[in-house]
Every structure is written in structure tokens, then in C-alpha cells.
PDB file of the backbone (N, CA, C, O) and the ligand in Angstrom, with CONECT records:
HET     ZN  A 101       1
ATOM      1  N   UNK A   1     117.399  15.685 -14.973  1.00  0.00           N
ATOM      2  CA  UNK A   1     118.104  14.677 -15.702  1.00  0.00           C
ATOM      3  C   UNK A   1     117.439  14.287 -17.116  1.00  0.00           C
ATOM      4  O   UNK A   1     116.247  13.978 -17.100  1.00  0.00           O
ATOM      5  N   UNK A   2     118.011  14.282 -18.119  1.00  0.00           N
ATOM      6  CA  UNK A   2     117.436  13.958 -19.410  1.00  0.00           C
ATOM      7  C   UNK A   2     117.626  12.595 -19.700  1.00  0.00           C
ATOM      8  O   UNK A   2     118.714  12.094 -19.416  1.00  0.00           O
ATOM      9  N   UNK A   3     116.770  11.934 -20.206  1.00  0.00           N
ATOM     10  CA  UNK A   3     116.779  10.427 -20.767  1.00  0.00           C
ATOM     11  C   UNK A   3     117.406  10.435 -22.119  1.00  0.00           C
ATOM     12  O   UNK A   3     117.607   9.378 -22.718  1.00  0.00           O
ATOM     13  N   UNK A   4     117.728  11.625 -22.626  1.00  0.00           N
ATOM     14  CA  UNK A   4     118.088  11.587 -23.996  1.00  0.00           C
ATOM     15  C   UNK A   4     119.549  11.589 -24.035  1.00  0.00           C
ATOM     16  O   UNK A   4     120.138  12.181 -23.131  1.00  0.00           O
ATOM     17  N   UNK A   5     120.261  10.968 -25.024  1.00  0.00           N
ATOM     18  CA  UNK A   5     121.730  10.885 -25.187  1.00  0.00           C
ATOM     19  C   UNK A   5     122.004  11.461 -26.595  1.00  0.00           C
ATOM     20  O   UNK A   5     122.067  10.693 -27.555  1.00  0.00           O
ATOM     21  N   UNK A   6     122.169  12.802 -26.743  1.00  0.00           N
ATOM     22  CA  UNK A   6     122.268  13.210 -28.146  1.00  0.00           C
ATOM     23  C   UNK A   6     123.580  12.520 -28.693  1.00  0.00           C
ATOM     24  O   UNK A   6     124.546  12.300 -27.963  1.00  0.00           O
ATOM     25  N   UNK A   7     123.546  12.243 -29.843  1.00  0.00           N
ATOM     26  CA  UNK A   7     124.725  11.714 -30.563  1.00  0.00           C
ATOM     27  C   UNK A   7     125.763  12.770 -30.681  1.00  0.00           C
ATOM     28  O   UNK A   7     126.938  12.406 -30.633  1.00  0.00           O
ATOM     29  N   UNK A   8     125.512  13.913 -30.816  1.00  0.00           N
ATOM     30  CA  UNK A   8     126.493  14.987 -30.927  1.00  0.00           C
ATOM     31  C   UNK A   8     125.683  16.202 -30.491  1.00  0.00           C
ATOM     32  O   UNK A   8     124.496  16.074 -30.191  1.00  0.00           O
ATOM     33  N   UNK A   9     126.270  17.308 -30.452  1.00  0.00           N
ATOM     34  CA  UNK A   9     125.827  18.731 -30.136  1.00  0.00           C
ATOM     35  C   UNK A   9     124.744  18.828 -31.400  1.00  0.00           C
ATOM     36  O   UNK A   9     124.955  18.428 -32.545  1.00  0.00           O
ATOM     37  N   UNK A  10     123.658  19.394 -30.953  1.00  0.00           N
ATOM     38  CA  UNK A  10     122.582  19.793 -31.860  1.00  0.00           C
ATOM     39  C   UNK A  10     123.132  20.596 -33.078  1.00  0.00           C
ATOM     40  O   UNK A  10     123.794  21.631 -33.003  1.00  0.00           O
ATOM     41  N   UNK A  11     122.750  19.950 -34.204  1.00  0.00           N
ATOM     42  CA  UNK A  11     123.029  20.744 -35.389  1.00  0.00           C
ATOM     43  C   UNK A  11     121.928  20.888 -36.213  1.00  0.00           C
ATOM     44  O   UNK A  11     120.801  20.940 -35.720  1.00  0.00           O
ATOM     45  N   UNK A  12     122.122  20.965 -37.477  1.00  0.00           N
ATOM     46  CA  UNK A  12     120.778  21.232 -38.449  1.00  0.00           C
ATOM     47  C   UNK A  12     120.033  20.057 -38.343  1.00  0.00           C
ATOM     48  O   UNK A  12     120.632  18.984 -38.278  1.00  0.00           O
ATOM     49  N   UNK A  13     118.652  20.106 -38.313  1.00  0.00           N
ATOM     50  CA  UNK A  13     117.781  19.110 -38.419  1.00  0.00           C
ATOM     51  C   UNK A  13     118.000  18.317 -39.640  1.00  0.00           C
ATOM     52  O   UNK A  13     118.602  18.858 -40.568  1.00  0.00           O
ATOM     53  N   UNK A  14     117.595  17.119 -39.757  1.00  0.00           N
ATOM     54  CA  UNK A  14     117.748  16.273 -40.981  1.00  0.00           C
ATOM     55  C   UNK A  14     116.492  15.803 -41.234  1.00  0.00           C
ATOM     56  O   UNK A  14     115.630  15.945 -40.366  1.00  0.00           O
ATOM     57  N   UNK A  15     116.169  15.134 -42.533  1.00  0.00           N
ATOM     58  CA  UNK A  15     115.102  14.410 -43.029  1.00  0.00           C
ATOM     59  C   UNK A  15     115.314  12.914 -42.896  1.00  0.00           C
ATOM     60  O   UNK A  15     116.441  12.469 -43.115  1.00  0.00           O
ATOM     61  N   UNK A  16     114.369  12.140 -42.572  1.00  0.00           N
ATOM     62  CA  UNK A  16     114.678  10.746 -42.395  1.00  0.00           C
ATOM     63  C   UNK A  16     113.529   9.985 -43.102  1.00  0.00           C
ATOM     64  O   UNK A  16     112.424  10.447 -43.385  1.00  0.00           O
ATOM     65  N   UNK A  17     114.017   8.668 -43.347  1.00  0.00           N
ATOM     66  CA  UNK A  17     113.164   7.826 -44.086  1.00  0.00           C
ATOM     67  C   UNK A  17     113.059   6.343 -43.383  1.00  0.00           C
ATOM     68  O   UNK A  17     114.088   5.765 -43.033  1.00  0.00           O
ATOM     69  N   UNK A  18     111.909   5.828 -43.218  1.00  0.00           N
ATOM     70  CA  UNK A  18     111.714   4.455 -42.708  1.00  0.00           C
ATOM     71  C   UNK A  18     110.883   3.777 -43.677  1.00  0.00           C
ATOM     72  O   UNK A  18     110.023   4.331 -44.362  1.00  0.00           O
ATOM     73  N   UNK A  19     111.238   2.328 -43.704  1.00  0.00           N
ATOM     74  CA  UNK A  19     110.593   1.608 -44.615  1.00  0.00           C
ATOM     75  C   UNK A  19     110.173   2.188 -46.241  1.00  0.00           C
ATOM     76  O   UNK A  19     109.147   1.989 -46.893  1.00  0.00           O
ATOM     77  N   UNK A  20     111.203   2.842 -46.519  1.00  0.00           N
ATOM     78  CA  UNK A  20     111.060   3.518 -47.862  1.00  0.00           C
ATOM     79  C   UNK A  20     110.123   4.659 -47.593  1.00  0.00           C
ATOM     80  O   UNK A  20     109.626   5.013 -48.662  1.00  0.00           O
ATOM     81  N   UNK A  21     109.765   5.247 -46.759  1.00  0.00           N
ATOM     82  CA  UNK A  21     108.716   6.171 -46.802  1.00  0.00           C
ATOM     83  C   UNK A  21     109.206   7.336 -45.904  1.00  0.00           C
ATOM     84  O   UNK A  21     109.501   7.177 -44.719  1.00  0.00           O
ATOM     85  N   UNK A  22     109.276   8.640 -46.629  1.00  0.00           N
ATOM     86  CA  UNK A  22     109.660   9.811 -45.777  1.00  0.00           C
ATOM     87  C   UNK A  22     109.034  10.121 -44.588  1.00  0.00           C
ATOM     88  O   UNK A  22     107.812  10.241 -44.680  1.00  0.00           O
ATOM     89  N   UNK A  23     109.549  10.295 -43.433  1.00  0.00           N
ATOM     90  CA  UNK A  23     108.890  10.646 -42.093  1.00  0.00           C
ATOM     91  C   UNK A  23     108.534  11.934 -42.079  1.00  0.00           C
ATOM     92  O   UNK A  23     109.407  12.778 -42.283  1.00  0.00           O
ATOM     93  N   UNK A  24     107.359  12.276 -41.868  1.00  0.00           N
ATOM     94  CA  UNK A  24     106.843  13.582 -41.552  1.00  0.00           C
ATOM     95  C   UNK A  24     106.143  13.678 -40.275  1.00  0.00           C
ATOM     96  O   UNK A  24     105.649  12.645 -39.823  1.00  0.00           O
ATOM     97  N   UNK A  25     106.040  14.690 -39.678  1.00  0.00           N
ATOM     98  CA  UNK A  25     105.591  14.863 -38.137  1.00  0.00           C
ATOM     99  C   UNK A  25     104.047  14.577 -38.326  1.00  0.00           C
ATOM    100  O   UNK A  25     103.455  15.120 -39.259  1.00  0.00           O
ATOM    101  N   UNK A  26     103.406  13.758 -37.481  1.00  0.00           N
ATOM    102  CA  UNK A  26     101.918  13.673 -37.595  1.00  0.00           C
ATOM    103  C   UNK A  26     101.153  14.942 -36.935  1.00  0.00           C
ATOM    104  O   UNK A  26      99.949  15.118 -37.123  1.00  0.00           O
ATOM    105  N   UNK A  27     101.768  15.616 -36.324  1.00  0.00           N
ATOM    106  CA  UNK A  27     101.330  16.863 -35.508  1.00  0.00           C
ATOM    107  C   UNK A  27     101.273  18.200 -36.581  1.00  0.00           C
ATOM    108  O   UNK A  27     100.259  18.860 -36.808  1.00  0.00           O
ATOM    109  N   UNK A  28     102.481  18.404 -37.118  1.00  0.00           N
ATOM    110  CA  UNK A  28     102.699  19.715 -37.847  1.00  0.00           C
ATOM    111  C   UNK A  28     103.122  19.460 -39.228  1.00  0.00           C
ATOM    112  O   UNK A  28     103.406  20.413 -39.955  1.00  0.00           O
ATOM    113  N   UNK A  29     103.191  18.180 -39.673  1.00  0.00           N
ATOM    114  CA  UNK A  29     103.741  17.728 -41.003  1.00  0.00           C
ATOM    115  C   UNK A  29     105.170  18.334 -41.447  1.00  0.00           C
ATOM    116  O   UNK A  29     105.461  18.403 -42.641  1.00  0.00           O
ATOM    117  N   UNK A  30     105.951  18.722 -40.542  1.00  0.00           N
ATOM    118  CA  UNK A  30     107.117  19.119 -40.697  1.00  0.00           C
ATOM    119  C   UNK A  30     108.066  17.792 -41.051  1.00  0.00           C
ATOM    120  O   UNK A  30     107.837  16.687 -40.558  1.00  0.00           O
ATOM    121  N   UNK A  31     109.146  18.052 -41.959  1.00  0.00           N
ATOM    122  CA  UNK A  31     109.890  16.881 -42.256  1.00  0.00           C
ATOM    123  C   UNK A  31     111.242  16.767 -41.698  1.00  0.00           C
ATOM    124  O   UNK A  31     111.965  15.814 -41.990  1.00  0.00           O
ATOM    125  N   UNK A  32     111.643  17.797 -40.826  1.00  0.00           N
ATOM    126  CA  UNK A  32     113.156  17.811 -40.184  1.00  0.00           C
ATOM    127  C   UNK A  32     113.095  17.481 -38.902  1.00  0.00           C
ATOM    128  O   UNK A  32     112.264  18.000 -38.158  1.00  0.00           O
ATOM    129  N   UNK A  33     113.980  16.565 -38.483  1.00  0.00           N
ATOM    130  CA  UNK A  33     114.097  16.082 -37.033  1.00  0.00           C
ATOM    131  C   UNK A  33     115.432  16.136 -36.607  1.00  0.00           C
ATOM    132  O   UNK A  33     116.356  16.113 -37.420  1.00  0.00           O
ATOM    133  N   UNK A  34     115.641  16.220 -35.171  1.00  0.00           N
ATOM    134  CA  UNK A  34     116.770  15.967 -34.502  1.00  0.00           C
ATOM    135  C   UNK A  34     116.749  14.479 -33.932  1.00  0.00           C
ATOM    136  O   UNK A  34     115.734  13.949 -33.481  1.00  0.00           O
ATOM    137  N   UNK A  35     117.937  13.907 -34.007  1.00  0.00           N
ATOM    138  CA  UNK A  35     118.018  12.487 -33.693  1.00  0.00           C
ATOM    139  C   UNK A  35     118.638  12.239 -32.244  1.00  0.00           C
ATOM    140  O   UNK A  35     119.630  12.860 -31.862  1.00  0.00           O
ATOM    141  N   UNK A  36     118.021  11.342 -31.511  1.00  0.00           N
ATOM    142  CA  UNK A  36     118.855  10.987 -30.247  1.00  0.00           C
ATOM    143  C   UNK A  36     118.624   9.491 -30.202  1.00  0.00           C
ATOM    144  O   UNK A  36     117.766   8.934 -30.887  1.00  0.00           O
ATOM    145  N   UNK A  37     119.519   8.804 -29.270  1.00  0.00           N
ATOM    146  CA  UNK A  37     119.425   7.558 -28.917  1.00  0.00           C
ATOM    147  C   UNK A  37     118.841   7.537 -27.530  1.00  0.00           C
ATOM    148  O   UNK A  37     119.196   8.359 -26.685  1.00  0.00           O
ATOM    149  N   UNK A  38     117.912   6.564 -27.282  1.00  0.00           N
ATOM    150  CA  UNK A  38     117.376   6.401 -25.826  1.00  0.00           C
ATOM    151  C   UNK A  38     117.432   5.052 -25.310  1.00  0.00           C
ATOM    152  O   UNK A  38     117.476   4.077 -26.059  1.00  0.00           O
ATOM    153  N   UNK A  39     117.431   4.978 -24.147  1.00  0.00           N
ATOM    154  CA  UNK A  39     117.400   3.490 -23.511  1.00  0.00           C
ATOM    155  C   UNK A  39     116.016   3.368 -23.106  1.00  0.00           C
ATOM    156  O   UNK A  39     115.448   4.230 -22.434  1.00  0.00           O
ATOM    157  N   UNK A  40     115.471   2.301 -23.511  1.00  0.00           N
ATOM    158  CA  UNK A  40     114.228   1.954 -23.052  1.00  0.00           C
ATOM    159  C   UNK A  40     114.075   0.368 -22.214  1.00  0.00           C
ATOM    160  O   UNK A  40     113.372  -0.571 -22.588  1.00  0.00           O
ATOM    161  N   UNK A  41     114.851   0.412 -21.140  1.00  0.00           N
ATOM    162  CA  UNK A  41     115.049  -0.747 -20.298  1.00  0.00           C
ATOM    163  C   UNK A  41     114.060  -0.600 -19.192  1.00  0.00           C
ATOM    164  O   UNK A  41     113.923  -1.580 -18.461  1.00  0.00           O
ATOM    165  N   UNK A  42     113.261   0.595 -18.921  1.00  0.00           N
ATOM    166  CA  UNK A  42     112.609   0.543 -17.744  1.00  0.00           C
ATOM    167  C   UNK A  42     111.185  -0.196 -17.653  1.00  0.00           C
ATOM    168  O   UNK A  42     110.580  -0.312 -16.587  1.00  0.00           O
ATOM    169  N   UNK A  43     110.723  -0.672 -18.857  1.00  0.00           N
ATOM    170  CA  UNK A  43     109.616  -1.548 -19.022  1.00  0.00           C
ATOM    171  C   UNK A  43     109.926  -3.134 -19.205  1.00  0.00           C
ATOM    172  O   UNK A  43     109.066  -4.006 -19.089  1.00  0.00           O
ATOM    173  N   UNK A  44     111.230  -3.354 -19.496  1.00  0.00           N
ATOM    174  CA  UNK A  44     111.557  -4.663 -19.744  1.00  0.00           C
ATOM    175  C   UNK A  44     111.849  -5.478 -18.420  1.00  0.00           C
ATOM    176  O   UNK A  44     112.632  -4.991 -17.605  1.00  0.00           O
ATOM    177  N   UNK A  45     111.297  -6.604 -18.194  1.00  0.00           N
ATOM    178  CA  UNK A  45     111.717  -7.376 -17.018  1.00  0.00           C
ATOM    179  C   UNK A  45     113.027  -7.798 -17.196  1.00  0.00           C
ATOM    180  O   UNK A  45     113.413  -8.124 -18.318  1.00  0.00           O
ATOM    181  N   UNK A  46     113.892  -7.839 -16.057  1.00  0.00           N
ATOM    182  CA  UNK A  46     115.234  -8.160 -15.983  1.00  0.00           C
ATOM    183  C   UNK A  46     115.324  -9.657 -15.342  1.00  0.00           C
ATOM    184  O   UNK A  46     115.015  -9.907 -14.177  1.00  0.00           O
ATOM    185  N   UNK A  47     115.781 -10.581 -16.257  1.00  0.00           N
ATOM    186  CA  UNK A  47     115.621 -11.802 -15.763  1.00  0.00           C
ATOM    187  C   UNK A  47     116.904 -12.096 -14.798  1.00  0.00           C
ATOM    188  O   UNK A  47     116.886 -13.118 -14.113  1.00  0.00           O
ATOM    189  N   UNK A  48     117.865 -11.328 -14.748  1.00  0.00           N
ATOM    190  CA  UNK A  48     118.957 -11.478 -13.724  1.00  0.00           C
ATOM    191  C   UNK A  48     119.306 -10.108 -13.309  1.00  0.00           C
ATOM    192  O   UNK A  48     119.746  -9.352 -14.175  1.00  0.00           O
ATOM    193  N   UNK A  49     119.160  -9.671 -12.046  1.00  0.00           N
ATOM    194  CA  UNK A  49     119.268  -8.403 -11.770  1.00  0.00           C
ATOM    195  C   UNK A  49     120.598  -7.893 -11.978  1.00  0.00           C
ATOM    196  O   UNK A  49     120.802  -6.684 -12.091  1.00  0.00           O
ATOM    197  N   UNK A  50     121.501  -8.744 -12.034  1.00  0.00           N
ATOM    198  CA  UNK A  50     122.893  -8.420 -12.304  1.00  0.00           C
ATOM    199  C   UNK A  50     123.112  -7.977 -13.889  1.00  0.00           C
ATOM    200  O   UNK A  50     124.006  -7.202 -14.228  1.00  0.00           O
ATOM    201  N   UNK A  51     122.247  -8.531 -14.732  1.00  0.00           N
ATOM    202  CA  UNK A  51     122.341  -8.196 -16.160  1.00  0.00           C
ATOM    203  C   UNK A  51     121.015  -7.785 -16.672  1.00  0.00           C
ATOM    204  O   UNK A  51     120.263  -8.505 -17.329  1.00  0.00           O
ATOM    205  N   UNK A  52     120.795  -6.551 -16.312  1.00  0.00           N
ATOM    206  CA  UNK A  52     119.384  -5.886 -16.774  1.00  0.00           C
ATOM    207  C   UNK A  52     119.374  -5.783 -18.287  1.00  0.00           C
ATOM    208  O   UNK A  52     120.369  -5.620 -18.993  1.00  0.00           O
ATOM    209  N   UNK A  53     118.121  -5.898 -18.690  1.00  0.00           N
ATOM    210  CA  UNK A  53     118.016  -5.840 -20.049  1.00  0.00           C
ATOM    211  C   UNK A  53     117.966  -4.353 -20.554  1.00  0.00           C
ATOM    212  O   UNK A  53     117.102  -3.556 -20.187  1.00  0.00           O
ATOM    213  N   UNK A  54     118.988  -4.059 -21.442  1.00  0.00           N
ATOM    214  CA  UNK A  54     119.079  -2.745 -21.942  1.00  0.00           C
ATOM    215  C   UNK A  54     118.792  -2.644 -23.413  1.00  0.00           C
ATOM    216  O   UNK A  54     119.577  -3.146 -24.217  1.00  0.00           O
ATOM    217  N   UNK A  55     117.722  -2.031 -23.797  1.00  0.00           N
ATOM    218  CA  UNK A  55     117.441  -1.907 -25.146  1.00  0.00           C
ATOM    219  C   UNK A  55     117.571  -0.493 -25.592  1.00  0.00           C
ATOM    220  O   UNK A  55     117.286   0.344 -24.735  1.00  0.00           O
ATOM    221  N   UNK A  56     117.933  -0.070 -26.724  1.00  0.00           N
ATOM    222  CA  UNK A  56     118.048   1.112 -27.193  1.00  0.00           C
ATOM    223  C   UNK A  56     116.972   1.464 -28.370  1.00  0.00           C
ATOM    224  O   UNK A  56     116.514   0.593 -29.110  1.00  0.00           O
ATOM    225  N   UNK A  57     116.669   2.661 -28.443  1.00  0.00           N
ATOM    226  CA  UNK A  57     115.683   2.960 -29.696  1.00  0.00           C
ATOM    227  C   UNK A  57     116.229   4.432 -30.158  1.00  0.00           C
ATOM    228  O   UNK A  57     116.974   5.163 -29.506  1.00  0.00           O
ATOM    229  N   UNK A  58     115.793   4.624 -31.162  1.00  0.00           N
ATOM    230  CA  UNK A  58     116.160   5.849 -31.895  1.00  0.00           C
ATOM    231  C   UNK A  58     114.934   6.854 -31.787  1.00  0.00           C
ATOM    232  O   UNK A  58     113.838   6.533 -32.246  1.00  0.00           O
ATOM    233  N   UNK A  59     115.131   7.999 -31.208  1.00  0.00           N
ATOM    234  CA  UNK A  59     114.179   8.879 -30.988  1.00  0.00           C
ATOM    235  C   UNK A  59     114.360  10.141 -31.974  1.00  0.00           C
ATOM    236  O   UNK A  59     115.488  10.635 -31.973  1.00  0.00           O
ATOM    237  N   UNK A  60     113.496  10.661 -32.726  1.00  0.00           N
ATOM    238  CA  UNK A  60     113.604  11.895 -33.456  1.00  0.00           C
ATOM    239  C   UNK A  60     112.585  12.708 -33.115  1.00  0.00           C
ATOM    240  O   UNK A  60     111.416  12.329 -33.041  1.00  0.00           O
ATOM    241  N   UNK A  61     113.034  14.020 -32.863  1.00  0.00           N
ATOM    242  CA  UNK A  61     112.313  15.114 -32.198  1.00  0.00           C
ATOM    243  C   UNK A  61     112.022  16.120 -33.414  1.00  0.00           C
ATOM    244  O   UNK A  61     112.965  16.655 -33.998  1.00  0.00           O
ATOM    245  N   UNK A  62     110.789  16.345 -33.753  1.00  0.00           N
ATOM    246  CA  UNK A  62     110.274  17.384 -34.609  1.00  0.00           C
ATOM    247  C   UNK A  62     111.125  18.692 -34.460  1.00  0.00           C
ATOM    248  O   UNK A  62     111.107  19.212 -33.344  1.00  0.00           O
ATOM    249  N   UNK A  63     111.826  19.257 -35.388  1.00  0.00           N
ATOM    250  CA  UNK A  63     112.463  20.625 -35.382  1.00  0.00           C
ATOM    251  C   UNK A  63     111.510  21.662 -35.136  1.00  0.00           C
ATOM    252  O   UNK A  63     111.913  22.700 -34.610  1.00  0.00           O
ATOM    253  N   UNK A  64     110.129  21.515 -35.482  1.00  0.00           N
ATOM    254  CA  UNK A  64     109.233  22.480 -35.383  1.00  0.00           C
ATOM    255  C   UNK A  64     108.427  22.594 -34.112  1.00  0.00           C
ATOM    256  O   UNK A  64     108.385  23.629 -33.447  1.00  0.00           O
ATOM    257  N   UNK A  65     107.804  21.509 -33.816  1.00  0.00           N
ATOM    258  CA  UNK A  65     106.734  21.305 -32.676  1.00  0.00           C
ATOM    259  C   UNK A  65     107.383  20.550 -31.450  1.00  0.00           C
ATOM    260  O   UNK A  65     106.977  20.734 -30.303  1.00  0.00           O
ATOM    261  N   UNK A  66     108.266  19.815 -31.717  1.00  0.00           N
ATOM    262  CA  UNK A  66     109.027  19.023 -30.558  1.00  0.00           C
ATOM    263  C   UNK A  66     108.312  17.764 -30.339  1.00  0.00           C
ATOM    264  O   UNK A  66     108.694  17.067 -29.398  1.00  0.00           O
ATOM    265  N   UNK A  67     107.367  17.378 -31.039  1.00  0.00           N
ATOM    266  CA  UNK A  67     106.934  16.006 -30.984  1.00  0.00           C
ATOM    267  C   UNK A  67     107.927  14.884 -31.300  1.00  0.00           C
ATOM    268  O   UNK A  67     108.610  14.881 -32.324  1.00  0.00           O
ATOM    269  N   UNK A  68     107.968  13.908 -30.337  1.00  0.00           N
ATOM    270  CA  UNK A  68     109.030  12.955 -30.492  1.00  0.00           C
ATOM    271  C   UNK A  68     108.379  11.454 -31.015  1.00  0.00           C
ATOM    272  O   UNK A  68     107.379  10.889 -30.573  1.00  0.00           O
ATOM    273  N   UNK A  69     109.181  11.066 -31.973  1.00  0.00           N
ATOM    274  CA  UNK A  69     108.856   9.645 -32.556  1.00  0.00           C
ATOM    275  C   UNK A  69     109.793   8.716 -32.179  1.00  0.00           C
ATOM    276  O   UNK A  69     110.957   9.088 -32.035  1.00  0.00           O
ATOM    277  N   UNK A  70     109.466   7.500 -31.982  1.00  0.00           N
ATOM    278  CA  UNK A  70     110.290   6.519 -31.520  1.00  0.00           C
ATOM    279  C   UNK A  70     110.503   5.428 -32.464  1.00  0.00           C
ATOM    280  O   UNK A  70     109.452   4.916 -32.850  1.00  0.00           O
ATOM    281  N   UNK A  71     111.681   4.885 -32.987  1.00  0.00           N
ATOM    282  CA  UNK A  71     111.843   3.729 -33.801  1.00  0.00           C
ATOM    283  C   UNK A  71     112.724   2.854 -33.145  1.00  0.00           C
ATOM    284  O   UNK A  71     113.757   3.252 -32.606  1.00  0.00           O
ATOM    285  N   UNK A  72     112.312   1.512 -33.168  1.00  0.00           N
ATOM    286  CA  UNK A  72     113.285   0.354 -32.572  1.00  0.00           C
ATOM    287  C   UNK A  72     114.401   0.338 -33.457  1.00  0.00           C
ATOM    288  O   UNK A  72     115.553   0.248 -33.031  1.00  0.00           O
ATOM    289  N   UNK A  73     114.091   0.429 -34.791  1.00  0.00           N
ATOM    290  CA  UNK A  73     115.217   0.392 -35.708  1.00  0.00           C
ATOM    291  C   UNK A  73     115.416   1.838 -36.173  1.00  0.00           C
ATOM    292  O   UNK A  73     114.564   2.721 -36.274  1.00  0.00           O
ATOM    293  N   UNK A  74     116.859   1.890 -36.458  1.00  0.00           N
ATOM    294  CA  UNK A  74     117.276   3.324 -36.782  1.00  0.00           C
ATOM    295  C   UNK A  74     116.636   3.788 -38.232  1.00  0.00           C
ATOM    296  O   UNK A  74     116.781   3.078 -39.227  1.00  0.00           O
ATOM    297  N   UNK A  75     115.978   4.933 -38.267  1.00  0.00           N
ATOM    298  CA  UNK A  75     115.531   5.475 -39.411  1.00  0.00           C
ATOM    299  C   UNK A  75     116.821   5.880 -40.403  1.00  0.00           C
ATOM    300  O   UNK A  75     117.875   6.249 -39.884  1.00  0.00           O
ATOM    301  N   UNK A  76     116.705   5.806 -41.603  1.00  0.00           N
ATOM    302  CA  UNK A  76     117.757   6.321 -42.710  1.00  0.00           C
ATOM    303  C   UNK A  76     117.693   7.873 -42.697  1.00  0.00           C
ATOM    304  O   UNK A  76     116.604   8.433 -42.825  1.00  0.00           O
ATOM    305  N   UNK A  77     118.698   8.486 -42.563  1.00  0.00           N
ATOM    306  CA  UNK A  77     119.012   9.819 -42.732  1.00  0.00           C
ATOM    307  C   UNK A  77     118.934  10.132 -44.213  1.00  0.00           C
ATOM    308  O   UNK A  77     119.550   9.356 -44.943  1.00  0.00           O
ATOM    309  N   UNK A  78     118.301  11.108 -44.766  1.00  0.00           N
ATOM    310  CA  UNK A  78     118.370  11.472 -46.145  1.00  0.00           C
ATOM    311  C   UNK A  78     119.051  12.671 -46.277  1.00  0.00           C
ATOM    312  O   UNK A  78     118.738  13.757 -45.790  1.00  0.00           O
ATOM    313  N   UNK A  79     120.185  12.344 -47.101  1.00  0.00           N
ATOM    314  CA  UNK A  79     121.125  13.351 -47.282  1.00  0.00           C
ATOM    315  C   UNK A  79     120.713  14.505 -48.263  1.00  0.00           C
ATOM    316  O   UNK A  79     121.487  15.437 -48.480  1.00  0.00           O
TER     317      UNK A  79
HETATM  318 ZN    ZN A 101     106.017  18.688 -35.610  1.00  0.00          ZN2+
END
């Protein structure tokens, strides 16, 4: 079972920018990524079991080496 929920079927990888800076892979220096939304509720305490805290983050996966970077805010896709 995958924790990733792709927005759509994999397509061409895209370039992204966060805080005005182009994102490049810290491992291989590649600049194109695949985007996914991930739920990160596993580490959050739920104050009410009936209403678990569900937060989402944006994960971008390097199209070359597959390293995954997580952002709480959605990075801007560069057209
Ligand atoms: Zn990489």
C-alpha cells in the first residue's frame, strides 16, 4: 500500500520553486520532480479520536534519483 496519492497519472516531471528559489535535488542536483500529496497525520496527537488531525503536505520526488522532498506549503510549479 502506498502512502502517496498522485494528483493524476504520472506525466512529465516539472520544475518547482519555493520562497522564490528554484528547487533542485540536494542529492543529484536535478531540477525536475513528480508531485504528490501526502497525509502526515501519523505523528500528530488526535485530541478527539472521532476527529483525528489530518494534515497534508506536498511531496515532490526527484525524477532522476527518486529522493523525496516534503513541503508543508505547496511549491509553485514553474511553467
Ligand atoms: Zn535527485
